[in-house]
N, C-alpha and C positions, 0 to 999 in steps of 0.2 A: 303953586302949580303941581296939580296930582295927573295921574297916568290911573286909566279905568282899563283893566284886563278882563275880558270876557271870556268865559268858557274855564275859569280857572275851577269851578267845583266838578267840573268832568275830569279835569286832569288830576284832582286831588282823589277824585273817586277810583281813576284808573290807577294810582298810584297804592291806593291802598288794597285795592283788589288784588293788586300783582303782589305786593310785598309784605302783605298782613300775614300775621302767624300763623293763621288756618292756611294760607295759602302756601306758605313755606313749608309747612308740616306736610302737605299733599304732594309736593316735588321733591322735598326729601324722602318721602316714601316711596314715590316712582323711582327716583333714582338709585336707591338702595333694592328696591326690586328689581331694577335692570341690572345693578353690578353683581348681586347676589346670585340672580340666574345665570350669568357668565361663568362666577365661582363654582355653583352646584354643578353645571355642565361639565367643568374642568376635572372637578373631583370623580364625578360620577364615571367620565372616561378614562381616569388613571384606574379607576379602583375596578374598571372592567378588563384592565390588563392582567390584574392579579387575581381573577376571578376564580371561584370553585364552583359555584352553583349561580353566579351572577346576582343575587338576591342584595347583595348590599350595595351595586353599584345602580342597580333600578330603585333601590328604595331610598336613593338619596333625594331630598325635597329641603324646600325653603319655607320657613314661617313669615306671613307676611310683617314688614316691617311694624313695630311698635313703638311709641315713644315711654321712655325709662328716665325721668328725671329730665336731664336736659339733652339727654342723647336718643337717636333713633337708631334702634336696633333691630337689625333683622338675623333668627337663627338658620343655620344648616343645620338638618337633623335626618335620623333614618326609622324610615315608617316601620311601624311592626316591632317583634321582637330582635331587631338586629341591632338597638344602639350599643347592648355591649357589646356584641360580637364587633363593632365598629371600633369601641375603644380597645379590645383586646387586640385588635388588629392594628392599629395604631401605635399602642404601646408597649405590645409581647406581653408576656406571662410566665409563670414558673410552673413547670411540669411538677407531675406528683412526685418524680424520684428529685426533687431540690434545683433541676437544671433550669436556666431562664432560657424561653422558647421566643424568638422574632420572627413571625412569619414572613414571606415574602414581601408582602403589601404594608411592612411597618414603615411607619411614618411617611406615606403617602400624602396624606391630607394635608400636614404640616408644610409638606415639600411642596404642593400644588398652591397653597397660601402664600407661602415667601415667594415662588417662581413668579405669579400671575398677579402680586400686590400691585406695581406699576399698572397694570392694564384694568386692573378693578378700580383705581383712583380716577384714571383718566374716564372710564365710564360715568362714574360718579359726577366729575365735574362737566363732562359732555351733557348728561341728563340735566343737570341743573341748571348750565348757561341756555337749555332750551327753554326753560321755564321763566 
């Protein structure tokens, strides 16, 4: 005795469309874009508090997420000539007289990343559940 199921092909097509590797990559990109924009905004806001000219906070941007190996990676960077300034501001530097100088905003980016880590992953989960 057999059972005939109608519409199985349509169900299989929907499953392939929703859970295929290209559709999962697209969903991951959108999720990382949403989470990355959240983190970028938080970093820019916190850098704005210690601003001198404000160029470092305004120049904060997010590159489009790309697949590298098996990981989807989105990079936060600083537009223009501010990437070295961002590093110096984050890590500190030595002055000509040999003393180490730590700016007001030293460690701001690292602190923001640690502080908003859980909210970032909640955004990623929420965006992935939408798809």
